[in-house]
C-alpha positions as CSV (number, residue, x, y, z in Angstrom):
1,M,113.0,156.8,-76.1
2,K,109.9,158.9,-76.5
3,D,107.1,157.1,-78.2
4,Y,106.0,159.6,-80.8
5,Y,102.4,159.9,-81.7
6,D,103.5,160.5,-85.3
7,K,105.5,157.4,-86.0
8,M,107.3,157.1,-89.3
9,S,106.6,154.4,-91.8
10,P,109.8,152.8,-93.4
11,A,109.2,155.0,-96.4
12,D,108.9,158.1,-94.2
13,A,112.2,157.1,-92.4
14,E,114.0,156.8,-95.7
15,R,112.7,160.2,-96.9
16,F,113.6,161.7,-93.5
17,K,117.1,160.4,-93.7
18,A,117.6,161.7,-97.3
19,D,116.2,165.1,-96.3
20,V,118.4,165.3,-93.2
21,L,121.5,164.5,-95.2
22,N,120.6,167.0,-97.9
23,I,120.1,169.8,-95.4
24,V,123.3,169.1,-93.5
25,R,125.2,169.0,-96.8
26,Q,124.1,172.6,-97.4
27,I,125.2,174.2,-94.1
28,P,127.7,176.8,-95.0
29,R,131.3,176.9,-93.7
30,G,131.5,179.0,-90.5
31,R,127.8,178.5,-89.7
32,V,125.8,176.0,-87.6
33,C,122.3,174.7,-87.7
34,T,120.3,172.9,-84.9
35,Y,118.8,169.5,-84.8
36,G,115.4,171.0,-84.3
37,I,115.6,173.3,-87.4
38,I,116.8,170.3,-89.5
39,A,113.9,168.2,-88.2
40,T,111.4,171.0,-89.0
41,W,112.8,171.4,-92.5
42,A,112.6,167.7,-93.0
43,D,108.8,168.0,-92.1
44,W,109.1,166.1,-88.8
45,P,109.5,168.9,-86.3
46,S,109.1,166.7,-83.2
47,H,112.0,164.5,-84.3
48,S,115.1,166.5,-83.5
49,R,116.7,163.6,-81.6
50,M,116.2,161.5,-84.7
51,V,118.3,163.9,-86.7
52,G,121.2,163.1,-84.3
53,R,120.6,159.4,-84.6
54,T,120.5,159.7,-88.4
55,L,123.8,161.5,-88.5
56,H,125.4,159.1,-86.1
57,Y,124.2,155.8,-87.7
58,T,124.3,156.7,-91.4
59,P,127.7,155.8,-92.9
60,E,127.5,158.4,-95.7
61,A,127.1,161.2,-93.1
62,A,130.8,160.8,-92.3
63,H,131.4,162.7,-95.6
64,L,129.1,165.6,-94.6
65,P,129.8,168.6,-92.4
66,C,128.0,167.1,-89.4
67,H,130.2,169.1,-87.1
68,R,128.1,172.1,-88.0
69,V,125.0,170.7,-86.2
70,V,124.5,171.7,-82.6
71,N,121.7,171.8,-80.2
72,K,119.3,174.7,-79.9
73,V,121.5,176.6,-77.3
74,G,124.7,176.0,-79.2
75,R,126.1,173.0,-77.3
76,T,128.2,170.6,-79.2
77,A,127.7,166.8,-79.2
78,P,128.7,165.2,-76.0
79,G,131.8,163.0,-76.4
80,W,132.9,164.6,-79.6
81,G,135.7,166.9,-78.6
82,L,136.9,167.3,-82.2
83,Q,133.6,169.1,-83.1
84,R,134.6,172.3,-81.4
85,E,138.0,172.3,-83.0
86,L,136.5,171.8,-86.5
87,L,134.1,174.7,-85.9
88,E,136.8,177.0,-84.6
89,H,138.9,176.2,-87.6
90,E,136.0,177.5,-89.7
91,G,135.8,180.7,-87.7
92,V,132.8,179.8,-85.5
93,Q,133.1,181.6,-82.2
94,F,132.3,180.2,-78.8
95,M,131.1,182.1,-75.8
96,A,132.6,181.9,-72.3
97,N,130.1,179.2,-71.4
98,G,131.5,176.9,-74.1
99,R,128.5,177.3,-76.4
100,V,128.5,178.4,-80.0
101,D,127.6,182.1,-80.4
102,M,124.2,181.4,-82.1
103,K,123.4,185.0,-82.8
104,A,126.5,185.2,-85.0
105,H,126.6,181.8,-86.5
106,L,123.1,180.3,-86.8
107,W,122.1,179.2,-90.3
108,E,118.5,178.8,-91.0
109,P,117.6,177.4,-94.4
110,Q,115.7,179.8,-96.6
111,D,115.6,178.0,-99.9
112,L,116.8,174.5,-99.8
113,N,118.0,172.6,-102.8
114,H,115.8,169.6,-102.7
């Protein structure tokens, strides 16, 4: 794992987790957001991988629309075949290369409800 120059304190980590969960909660049906955008909106732009870890290891994330989070080029999470099915059920379109059509479905938070 990368050793970040801007390491989080335990309080920062709790705030980051709360912010990540809050942002994911707000991703609209039929849209996707990226790990990087979420990290940036949580005020830790260099921590996109930590967004994924937060969603994977936080039990309450199971009740959120985590399937709406993809990487910056629209790839779904490796090993989670159900993610594509859930997105397609919401009307998210995939390109021939298997990636989400980011031009059509990317959601970028404008005014988050903090």
